[in-house]
PDB file of N, CA, C, O and CB in Angstrom:
ATOM      1  N   UNK A   1      54.982   0.208 -25.374  1.00  0.00           N
ATOM      2  CA  UNK A   1      56.402   1.292 -25.025  1.00  0.00           C
ATOM      3  C   UNK A   1      55.632   2.405 -24.130  1.00  0.00           C
ATOM      4  O   UNK A   1      54.469   2.808 -24.099  1.00  0.00           O
ATOM      5  CB  UNK A   1      57.287   2.203 -26.719  1.00  0.00           C
ATOM      6  N   UNK A   2      56.767   2.703 -23.449  1.00  0.00           N
ATOM      7  CA  UNK A   2      56.281   3.884 -22.578  1.00  0.00           C
ATOM      8  C   UNK A   2      56.680   5.387 -22.786  1.00  0.00           C
ATOM      9  O   UNK A   2      57.853   5.677 -22.552  1.00  0.00           O
ATOM     10  CB  UNK A   2      56.694   3.598 -21.270  1.00  0.00           C
ATOM     11  N   UNK A   3      56.159   5.985 -23.039  1.00  0.00           N
ATOM     12  CA  UNK A   3      56.343   7.445 -23.632  1.00  0.00           C
ATOM     13  C   UNK A   3      57.190   8.182 -22.893  1.00  0.00           C
ATOM     14  O   UNK A   3      56.590   8.266 -21.822  1.00  0.00           O
ATOM     15  CB  UNK A   3      55.107   8.247 -23.728  1.00  0.00           C
ATOM     16  N   UNK A   4      58.437   8.906 -22.752  1.00  0.00           N
ATOM     17  CA  UNK A   4      58.226  10.001 -22.348  1.00  0.00           C
ATOM     18  C   UNK A   4      58.389  11.656 -22.244  1.00  0.00           C
ATOM     19  O   UNK A   4      59.065  12.435 -22.916  1.00  0.00           O
ATOM     20  CB  UNK A   4      58.342   9.678 -21.867  1.00  0.00           C
ATOM     21  N   UNK A   5      57.774  11.800 -21.479  1.00  0.00           N
ATOM     22  CA  UNK A   5      57.341  13.862 -21.512  1.00  0.00           C
ATOM     23  C   UNK A   5      58.647  14.216 -20.351  1.00  0.00           C
ATOM     24  O   UNK A   5      58.434  13.740 -19.236  1.00  0.00           O
ATOM     25  CB  UNK A   5      54.987  14.574 -20.500  1.00  0.00           C
ATOM     26  N   UNK A   6      59.814  14.911 -20.491  1.00  0.00           N
ATOM     27  CA  UNK A   6      60.554  15.582 -19.952  1.00  0.00           C
ATOM     28  C   UNK A   6      60.185  17.132 -19.928  1.00  0.00           C
ATOM     29  O   UNK A   6      60.738  17.901 -20.714  1.00  0.00           O
ATOM     30  CB  UNK A   6      61.652  15.252 -20.470  1.00  0.00           C
ATOM     31  N   UNK A   7      58.851  17.752 -18.632  1.00  0.00           N
ATOM     32  CA  UNK A   7      58.599  18.904 -18.883  1.00  0.00           C
ATOM     33  C   UNK A   7      59.719  20.158 -18.779  1.00  0.00           C
ATOM     34  O   UNK A   7      60.889  19.820 -18.603  1.00  0.00           O
ATOM     35  CB  UNK A   7      57.597  19.029 -18.146  1.00  0.00           C
ATOM     36  N   UNK A   8      59.518  21.071 -18.844  1.00  0.00           N
ATOM     37  CA  UNK A   8      59.811  22.323 -19.043  1.00  0.00           C
ATOM     38  C   UNK A   8      60.786  22.573 -17.543  1.00  0.00           C
ATOM     39  O   UNK A   8      61.960  22.887 -17.348  1.00  0.00           O
ATOM     40  CB  UNK A   8      58.328  23.268 -19.300  1.00  0.00           C
ATOM     41  N   UNK A   9      59.725  22.281 -16.730  1.00  0.00           N
ATOM     42  CA  UNK A   9      59.615  22.870 -15.339  1.00  0.00           C
ATOM     43  C   UNK A   9      60.854  21.506 -14.672  1.00  0.00           C
ATOM     44  O   UNK A   9      61.910  21.915 -14.192  1.00  0.00           O
ATOM     45  CB  UNK A   9      57.547  22.896 -14.571  1.00  0.00           C
ATOM     46  N   UNK A  10      60.685  20.542 -14.699  1.00  0.00           N
ATOM     47  CA  UNK A  10      62.215  19.898 -14.722  1.00  0.00           C
ATOM     48  C   UNK A  10      63.592  20.230 -14.750  1.00  0.00           C
ATOM     49  O   UNK A  10      64.515  20.505 -13.983  1.00  0.00           O
ATOM     50  CB  UNK A  10      62.324  19.347 -15.532  1.00  0.00           C
ATOM     51  N   UNK A  11      63.367  20.101 -15.849  1.00  0.00           N
ATOM     52  CA  UNK A  11      65.072  20.659 -16.481  1.00  0.00           C
ATOM     53  C   UNK A  11      65.211  22.186 -16.197  1.00  0.00           C
ATOM     54  O   UNK A  11      66.351  22.649 -16.180  1.00  0.00           O
ATOM     55  CB  UNK A  11      65.310  20.484 -18.467  1.00  0.00           C
ATOM     56  N   UNK A  12      64.140  23.012 -15.970  1.00  0.00           N
ATOM     57  CA  UNK A  12      64.647  24.444 -15.437  1.00  0.00           C
ATOM     58  C   UNK A  12      64.734  24.085 -13.732  1.00  0.00           C
ATOM     59  O   UNK A  12      65.478  24.918 -13.213  1.00  0.00           O
ATOM     60  CB  UNK A  12      63.354  25.927 -15.877  1.00  0.00           C
ATOM     61  N   UNK A  13      64.309  23.302 -12.921  1.00  0.00           N
ATOM     62  CA  UNK A  13      64.265  23.755 -11.508  1.00  0.00           C
ATOM     63  C   UNK A  13      66.193  22.844 -11.380  1.00  0.00           C
ATOM     64  O   UNK A  13      67.058  23.158 -10.562  1.00  0.00           O
ATOM     65  CB  UNK A  13      62.415  22.916 -10.290  1.00  0.00           C
ATOM     66  N   UNK A  14      66.318  21.661 -12.554  1.00  0.00           N
ATOM     67  CA  UNK A  14      67.278  20.770 -12.174  1.00  0.00           C
ATOM     68  C   UNK A  14      68.539  21.796 -12.630  1.00  0.00           C
ATOM     69  O   UNK A  14      69.482  21.574 -11.870  1.00  0.00           O
ATOM     70  CB  UNK A  14      67.132  19.176 -12.941  1.00  0.00           C
ATOM     71  N   UNK A  15      68.805  22.623 -13.404  1.00  0.00           N
ATOM     72  CA  UNK A  15      69.861  23.439 -14.310  1.00  0.00           C
ATOM     73  C   UNK A  15      69.835  24.611 -12.592  1.00  0.00           C
ATOM     74  O   UNK A  15      70.847  25.013 -12.017  1.00  0.00           O
ATOM     75  CB  UNK A  15      69.041  24.311 -16.487  1.00  0.00           C
ATOM     76  N   UNK A  16      68.774  24.812 -12.283  1.00  0.00           N
ATOM     77  CA  UNK A  16      68.418  25.847 -11.127  1.00  0.00           C
ATOM     78  C   UNK A  16      69.596  25.249 -10.001  1.00  0.00           C
ATOM     79  O   UNK A  16      70.742  25.683  -9.888  1.00  0.00           O
ATOM     80  CB  UNK A  16      66.497  25.732 -10.493  1.00  0.00           C
ATOM     81  N   UNK A  17      68.877  23.952  -9.081  1.00  0.00           N
ATOM     82  CA  UNK A  17      69.577  23.378  -8.629  1.00  0.00           C
ATOM     83  C   UNK A  17      71.326  23.063  -8.448  1.00  0.00           C
ATOM     84  O   UNK A  17      72.072  23.542  -7.593  1.00  0.00           O
ATOM     85  CB  UNK A  17      69.007  22.834  -8.927  1.00  0.00           C
ATOM     86  N   UNK A  18      71.637  22.185  -9.457  1.00  0.00           N
ATOM     87  CA  UNK A  18      73.004  22.339 -10.177  1.00  0.00           C
ATOM     88  C   UNK A  18      73.963  23.875  -9.516  1.00  0.00           C
ATOM     89  O   UNK A  18      74.872  23.945  -8.690  1.00  0.00           O
ATOM     90  CB  UNK A  18      72.558  22.525 -12.082  1.00  0.00           C
ATOM     91  N   UNK A  19      73.246  24.948 -10.329  1.00  0.00           N
ATOM     92  CA  UNK A  19      74.295  26.371 -10.368  1.00  0.00           C
ATOM     93  C   UNK A  19      74.394  26.516  -8.934  1.00  0.00           C
ATOM     94  O   UNK A  19      75.466  27.018  -8.597  1.00  0.00           O
ATOM     95  CB  UNK A  19      73.644  27.981 -11.172  1.00  0.00           C
ATOM     96  N   UNK A  20      73.448  26.174  -7.784  1.00  0.00           N
ATOM     97  CA  UNK A  20      73.387  25.573  -6.878  1.00  0.00           C
ATOM     98  C   UNK A  20      74.610  24.877  -5.956  1.00  0.00           C
ATOM     99  O   UNK A  20      75.507  25.326  -5.243  1.00  0.00           O
ATOM    100  CB  UNK A  20      72.646  24.930  -7.315  1.00  0.00           C
ATOM    101  N   UNK A  21      74.254  23.818  -6.274  1.00  0.00           N
ATOM    102  CA  UNK A  21      75.715  22.720  -6.314  1.00  0.00           C
ATOM    103  C   UNK A  21      76.980  23.509  -6.381  1.00  0.00           C
ATOM    104  O   UNK A  21      77.673  23.948  -5.463  1.00  0.00           O
ATOM    105  CB  UNK A  21      75.801  21.643  -7.782  1.00  0.00           C
ATOM    106  N   UNK A  22      77.118  23.587  -7.640  1.00  0.00           N
ATOM    107  CA  UNK A  22      78.151  24.641  -7.929  1.00  0.00           C
ATOM    108  C   UNK A  22      78.859  25.737  -7.043  1.00  0.00           C
ATOM    109  O   UNK A  22      80.058  25.795  -6.770  1.00  0.00           O
ATOM    110  CB  UNK A  22      77.625  25.301  -8.797  1.00  0.00           C
ATOM    111  N   UNK A  23      77.846  26.597  -6.651  1.00  0.00           N
ATOM    112  CA  UNK A  23      78.444  27.759  -5.660  1.00  0.00           C
ATOM    113  C   UNK A  23      78.907  27.074  -4.545  1.00  0.00           C
ATOM    114  O   UNK A  23      79.952  27.333  -3.948  1.00  0.00           O
ATOM    115  CB  UNK A  23      77.384  28.910  -5.147  1.00  0.00           C
ATOM    116  N   UNK A  24      77.927  25.987  -4.207  1.00  0.00           N
ATOM    117  CA  UNK A  24      78.294  25.597  -2.985  1.00  0.00           C
ATOM    118  C   UNK A  24      79.854  24.902  -2.628  1.00  0.00           C
ATOM    119  O   UNK A  24      80.749  24.947  -1.784  1.00  0.00           O
ATOM    120  CB  UNK A  24      77.244  24.715  -2.689  1.00  0.00           C
ATOM    121  N   UNK A  25      79.499  24.273  -3.845  1.00  0.00           N
ATOM    122  CA  UNK A  25      81.422  23.232  -3.788  1.00  0.00           C
ATOM    123  C   UNK A  25      82.283  24.651  -4.387  1.00  0.00           C
ATOM    124  O   UNK A  25      83.490  24.479  -4.560  1.00  0.00           O
ATOM    125  CB  UNK A  25      81.733  21.173  -5.544  1.00  0.00           C
ATOM    126  N   UNK A  26      81.885  25.623  -4.612  1.00  0.00           N
ATOM    127  CA  UNK A  26      82.948  26.699  -4.972  1.00  0.00           C
ATOM    128  C   UNK A  26      83.273  27.314  -3.556  1.00  0.00           C
ATOM    129  O   UNK A  26      84.422  27.497  -3.153  1.00  0.00           O
ATOM    130  CB  UNK A  26      82.359  27.922  -6.120  1.00  0.00           C
ATOM    131  N   UNK A  27      82.258  27.577  -2.929  1.00  0.00           N
ATOM    132  CA  UNK A  27      82.435  27.927  -1.353  1.00  0.00           C
ATOM    133  C   UNK A  27      83.284  27.218  -0.573  1.00  0.00           C
ATOM    134  O   UNK A  27      84.043  27.731   0.250  1.00  0.00           O
ATOM    135  CB  UNK A  27      81.266  27.810  -0.634  1.00  0.00           C
ATOM    136  N   UNK A  28      83.178  25.937  -0.819  1.00  0.00           N
ATOM    137  CA  UNK A  28      83.470  24.780   0.306  1.00  0.00           C
ATOM    138  C   UNK A  28      85.275  24.687  -0.412  1.00  0.00           C
ATOM    139  O   UNK A  28      86.177  24.304   0.333  1.00  0.00           O
ATOM    140  CB  UNK A  28      82.115  22.868   0.132  1.00  0.00           C
ATOM    141  N   UNK A  29      85.528  25.022  -1.658  1.00  0.00           N
ATOM    142  CA  UNK A  29      86.937  25.105  -2.063  1.00  0.00           C
ATOM    143  C   UNK A  29      87.468  26.218  -1.729  1.00  0.00           C
ATOM    144  O   UNK A  29      88.443  26.127  -0.983  1.00  0.00           O
ATOM    145  CB  UNK A  29      87.172  24.949  -3.363  1.00  0.00           C
ATOM    146  N   UNK A  30      87.100  27.369  -2.079  1.00  0.00           N
ATOM    147  CA  UNK A  30      88.290  28.692  -1.647  1.00  0.00           C
ATOM    148  C   UNK A  30      87.228  29.265   0.145  1.00  0.00           C
ATOM    149  O   UNK A  30      87.071  30.444   0.464  1.00  0.00           O
ATOM    150  CB  UNK A  30      88.304  30.644  -3.587  1.00  0.00           C
ATOM    151  N   UNK A  31      86.655  27.961   1.030  1.00  0.00           N
ATOM    152  CA  UNK A  31      86.446  28.571   2.252  1.00  0.00           C
ATOM    153  C   UNK A  31      87.116  27.315   2.816  1.00  0.00           C
ATOM    154  O   UNK A  31      86.308  26.528   3.309  1.00  0.00           O
ATOM    155  CB  UNK A  31      84.871  29.050   2.726  1.00  0.00           C
ATOM    156  N   UNK A  32      88.918  26.787   2.880  1.00  0.00           N
ATOM    157  CA  UNK A  32      88.985  26.070   3.146  1.00  0.00           C
ATOM    158  C   UNK A  32      89.446  25.807   4.734  1.00  0.00           C
ATOM    159  O   UNK A  32      89.495  25.114   5.750  1.00  0.00           O
ATOM    160  CB  UNK A  32      89.395  25.795   2.256  1.00  0.00           C
ATOM    161  N   UNK A  33      89.688  26.825   4.099  1.00  0.00           N
ATOM    162  CA  UNK A  33      90.353  27.820   5.816  1.00  0.00           C
ATOM    163  C   UNK A  33      89.758  27.614   7.088  1.00  0.00           C
ATOM    164  O   UNK A  33      90.193  27.433   8.226  1.00  0.00           O
ATOM    165  CB  UNK A  33      90.109  29.583   5.838  1.00  0.00           C
ATOM    166  N   UNK A  34      88.776  27.686   6.628  1.00  0.00           N
ATOM    167  CA  UNK A  34      87.317  28.769   7.839  1.00  0.00           C
ATOM    168  C   UNK A  34      86.605  27.365   7.633  1.00  0.00           C
ATOM    169  O   UNK A  34      86.186  27.236   6.483  1.00  0.00           O
ATOM    170  CB  UNK A  34      86.011  30.822   6.995  1.00  0.00           C
ATOM    171  N   UNK A  35      86.320  26.066   8.634  1.00  0.00           N
ATOM    172  CA  UNK A  35      86.442  25.226   8.630  1.00  0.00           C
ATOM    173  C   UNK A  35      84.588  25.675   8.855  1.00  0.00           C
ATOM    174  O   UNK A  35      83.956  24.666   8.542  1.00  0.00           O
ATOM    175  CB  UNK A  35      87.624  24.519   9.383  1.00  0.00           C
ATOM    176  N   UNK A  36      83.823  26.570   9.185  1.00  0.00           N
ATOM    177  CA  UNK A  36      82.129  26.146   9.370  1.00  0.00           C
ATOM    178  C   UNK A  36      81.696  27.128   7.747  1.00  0.00           C
ATOM    179  O   UNK A  36      80.745  26.821   7.029  1.00  0.00           O
ATOM    180  CB  UNK A  36      81.105  27.023  11.430  1.00  0.00           C
ATOM    181  N   UNK A  37      82.516  28.136   7.508  1.00  0.00           N
ATOM    182  CA  UNK A  37      82.207  28.020   6.099  1.00  0.00           C
ATOM    183  C   UNK A  37      82.684  27.080   5.226  1.00  0.00           C
ATOM    184  O   UNK A  37      82.048  27.242   4.185  1.00  0.00           O
ATOM    185  CB  UNK A  37      82.486  29.011   5.569  1.00  0.00           C
ATOM    186  N   UNK A  38      83.319  26.351   5.120  1.00  0.00           N
ATOM    187  CA  UNK A  38      84.065  24.860   3.601  1.00  0.00           C
ATOM    188  C   UNK A  38      82.749  23.867   4.335  1.00  0.00           C
ATOM    189  O   UNK A  38      82.408  22.848   3.733  1.00  0.00           O
ATOM    190  CB  UNK A  38      86.716  23.705   3.917  1.00  0.00           C
ATOM    191  N   UNK A  39      82.019  24.267   5.730  1.00  0.00           N
ATOM    192  CA  UNK A  39      80.935  22.947   6.077  1.00  0.00           C
ATOM    193  C   UNK A  39      80.361  23.226   5.324  1.00  0.00           C
ATOM    194  O   UNK A  39      80.407  22.465   4.357  1.00  0.00           O
ATOM    195  CB  UNK A  39      80.106  22.639   7.299  1.00  0.00           C
ATOM    196  N   UNK A  40      79.512  24.356   5.210  1.00  0.00           N
ATOM    197  CA  UNK A  40      78.252  24.983   5.128  1.00  0.00           C
ATOM    198  C   UNK A  40      78.318  24.930   3.414  1.00  0.00           C
ATOM    199  O   UNK A  40      77.437  24.506   2.667  1.00  0.00           O
ATOM    200  CB  UNK A  40      78.129  26.629   5.992  1.00  0.00           C
ATOM    201  N   UNK A  41      79.675  25.509   3.034  1.00  0.00           N
ATOM    202  CA  UNK A  41      79.323  25.228   1.547  1.00  0.00           C
ATOM    203  C   UNK A  41      78.932  23.535   0.880  1.00  0.00           C
ATOM    204  O   UNK A  41      77.967  23.190   0.197  1.00  0.00           O
ATOM    205  CB  UNK A  41      80.691  25.782   0.780  1.00  0.00           C
ATOM    206  N   UNK A  42      80.090  22.727   1.393  1.00  0.00           N
ATOM    207  CA  UNK A  42      79.567  21.149   1.878  1.00  0.00           C
ATOM    208  C   UNK A  42      78.155  20.923   1.983  1.00  0.00           C
ATOM    209  O   UNK A  42      77.888  19.807   1.537  1.00  0.00           O
ATOM    210  CB  UNK A  42      80.066  20.742   3.326  1.00  0.00           C
ATOM    211  N   UNK A  43      77.325  21.430   2.324  1.00  0.00           N
ATOM    212  CA  UNK A  43      75.978  21.171   3.303  1.00  0.00           C
ATOM    213  C   UNK A  43      74.785  21.780   1.511  1.00  0.00           C
ATOM    214  O   UNK A  43      73.981  21.244   0.748  1.00  0.00           O
ATOM    215  CB  UNK A  43      75.934  22.782   5.486  1.00  0.00           C
ATOM    216  N   UNK A  44      75.246  22.747   1.637  1.00  0.00           N
ATOM    217  CA  UNK A  44      74.812  23.529   0.083  1.00  0.00           C
ATOM    218  C   UNK A  44      75.016  22.725  -0.562  1.00  0.00           C
ATOM    219  O   UNK A  44      74.379  21.760  -0.139  1.00  0.00           O
ATOM    220  CB  UNK A  44      75.477  24.756  -0.562  1.00  0.00           C
ATOM    221  N   UNK A  45      75.797  22.358  -1.791  1.00  0.00           N
ATOM    222  CA  UNK A  45      75.976  21.368  -2.519  1.00  0.00           C
ATOM    223  C   UNK A  45      75.599  19.860  -2.528  1.00  0.00           C
ATOM    224  O   UNK A  45      75.288  19.128  -3.467  1.00  0.00           O
ATOM    225  CB  UNK A  45      76.915  21.461  -2.553  1.00  0.00           C
ATOM    226  N   UNK A  46      75.711  19.641  -1.329  1.00  0.00           N
ATOM    227  CA  UNK A  46      74.965  17.641  -0.898  1.00  0.00           C
ATOM    228  C   UNK A  46      73.578  18.254  -1.713  1.00  0.00           C
ATOM    229  O   UNK A  46      73.095  17.887  -2.784  1.00  0.00           O
ATOM    230  CB  UNK A  46      74.497  16.876   1.670  1.00  0.00           C
ATOM    231  N   UNK A  47      73.127  19.354  -0.754  1.00  0.00           N
ATOM    232  CA  UNK A  47      71.288  19.414  -0.229  1.00  0.00           C
ATOM    233  C   UNK A  47      70.883  19.698  -1.914  1.00  0.00           C
ATOM    234  O   UNK A  47      70.001  19.041  -2.467  1.00  0.00           O
ATOM    235  CB  UNK A  47      70.608  21.223   1.271  1.00  0.00           C
ATOM    236  N   UNK A  48      71.511  20.559  -2.479  1.00  0.00           N
ATOM    237  CA  UNK A  48      71.289  21.263  -3.725  1.00  0.00           C
ATOM    238  C   UNK A  48      71.223  19.976  -4.880  1.00  0.00           C
ATOM    239  O   UNK A  48      70.244  19.710  -5.577  1.00  0.00           O
ATOM    240  CB  UNK A  48      72.606  22.459  -4.002  1.00  0.00           C
ATOM    241  N   UNK A  49      72.384  19.348  -4.879  1.00  0.00           N
ATOM    242  CA  UNK A  49      72.770  17.883  -5.728  1.00  0.00           C
ATOM    243  C   UNK A  49      71.749  17.354  -5.565  1.00  0.00           C
ATOM    244  O   UNK A  49      70.990  17.477  -6.526  1.00  0.00           O
ATOM    245  CB  UNK A  49      73.943  16.868  -5.306  1.00  0.00           C
ATOM    246  N   UNK A  50      71.399  16.835  -4.800  1.00  0.00           N
ATOM    247  CA  UNK A  50      70.234  16.262  -4.445  1.00  0.00           C
ATOM    248  C   UNK A  50      68.824  15.810  -4.635  1.00  0.00           C
ATOM    249  O   UNK A  50      68.175  14.766  -4.681  1.00  0.00           O
ATOM    250  CB  UNK A  50      70.176  16.603  -3.977  1.00  0.00           C
ATOM    251  N   UNK A  51      68.556  18.008  -4.784  1.00  0.00           N
ATOM    252  CA  UNK A  51      66.943  18.403  -5.000  1.00  0.00           C
ATOM    253  C   UNK A  51      67.532  18.317  -6.451  1.00  0.00           C
ATOM    254  O   UNK A  51      66.632  18.698  -7.199  1.00  0.00           O
ATOM    255  CB  UNK A  51      66.053  20.111  -4.284  1.00  0.00           C
ATOM    256  N   UNK A  52      68.396  18.060  -7.018  1.00  0.00           N
ATOM    257  CA  UNK A  52      68.587  18.432  -8.538  1.00  0.00           C
ATOM    258  C   UNK A  52      68.580  16.895  -9.535  1.00  0.00           C
ATOM    259  O   UNK A  52      68.649  16.709 -10.749  1.00  0.00           O
ATOM    260  CB  UNK A  52      70.278  19.356  -8.694  1.00  0.00           C
ATOM    261  N   UNK A  53      68.480  16.124  -8.555  1.00  0.00           N
ATOM    262  CA  UNK A  53      68.670  14.571  -9.008  1.00  0.00           C
ATOM    263  C   UNK A  53      66.811  14.435  -8.708  1.00  0.00           C
ATOM    264  O   UNK A  53      65.964  14.276  -9.586  1.00  0.00           O
ATOM    265  CB  UNK A  53      70.091  13.305  -7.730  1.00  0.00           C
ATOM    266  N   UNK A  54      66.624  14.528  -7.552  1.00  0.00           N
ATOM    267  CA  UNK A  54      64.526  15.029  -7.417  1.00  0.00           C
ATOM    268  C   UNK A  54      64.115  15.548  -8.642  1.00  0.00           C
ATOM    269  O   UNK A  54      63.313  15.006  -9.402  1.00  0.00           O
ATOM    270  CB  UNK A  54      63.955  16.563  -6.163  1.00  0.00           C
ATOM    271  N   UNK A  55      64.668  16.581  -8.813  1.00  0.00           N
ATOM    272  CA  UNK A  55      63.608  17.200  -9.567  1.00  0.00           C
ATOM    273  C   UNK A  55      64.042  16.974 -11.124  1.00  0.00           C
ATOM    274  O   UNK A  55      63.947  17.782 -12.047  1.00  0.00           O
ATOM    275  CB  UNK A  55      63.431  18.826  -9.137  1.00  0.00           C
ATOM    276  N   UNK A  56      64.412  15.994 -11.141  1.00  0.00           N
ATOM    277  CA  UNK A  56      64.883  15.414 -12.448  1.00  0.00           C
ATOM    278  C   UNK A  56      64.028  14.333 -12.276  1.00  0.00           C
ATOM    279  O   UNK A  56      63.370  14.204 -13.308  1.00  0.00           O
ATOM    280  CB  UNK A  56      66.494  15.064 -12.697  1.00  0.00           C
ATOM    281  N   UNK A  57      63.767  13.587 -11.533  1.00  0.00           N
ATOM    282  CA  UNK A  57      63.044  12.887 -11.702  1.00  0.00           C
ATOM    283  C   UNK A  57      61.669  12.702 -10.750  1.00  0.00           C
ATOM    284  O   UNK A  57      61.248  11.580 -10.469  1.00  0.00           O
ATOM    285  CB  UNK A  57      63.784  12.052 -11.829  1.00  0.00           C
ATOM    286  N   UNK A  58      61.123  13.744 -10.360  1.00  0.00           N
ATOM    287  CA  UNK A  58      59.379  14.274  -9.965  1.00  0.00           C
ATOM    288  C   UNK A  58      59.357  14.505 -11.412  1.00  0.00           C
ATOM    289  O   UNK A  58      59.270  13.504 -12.123  1.00  0.00           O
ATOM    290  CB  UNK A  58      58.901  15.926  -8.729  1.00  0.00           C
ATOM    291  N   UNK A  59      59.427  15.746 -12.007  1.00  0.00           N
ATOM    292  CA  UNK A  59      59.463  16.273 -13.213  1.00  0.00           C
ATOM    293  C   UNK A  59      59.360  15.765 -14.860  1.00  0.00           C
ATOM    294  O   UNK A  59      58.890  16.504 -15.725  1.00  0.00           O
ATOM    295  CB  UNK A  59      60.403  16.740 -13.029  1.00  0.00           C
ATOM    296  N   UNK A  60      59.973  14.123 -15.201  1.00  0.00           N
ATOM    297  CA  UNK A  60      60.267  13.597 -16.231  1.00  0.00           C
ATOM    298  C   UNK A  60      59.207  13.058 -16.282  1.00  0.00           C
ATOM    299  O   UNK A  60      58.935  12.317 -17.227  1.00  0.00           O
ATOM    300  CB  UNK A  60      61.316  12.945 -16.372  1.00  0.00           C
TER     301      UNK A  60
END
């Protein structure tokens, strides 16, 4: 049986990147009138969400 040992770093980085992703999504939603701001918010949300998933896999 494989043992799982989640580290504190993995959980902390995942939470940090989720907060960044939520901030990007909020920026995207509130800045919908300005296409550049909405696009940057989308880029931040997708990038931070990807990093949150990666941090969970790397440090798990």
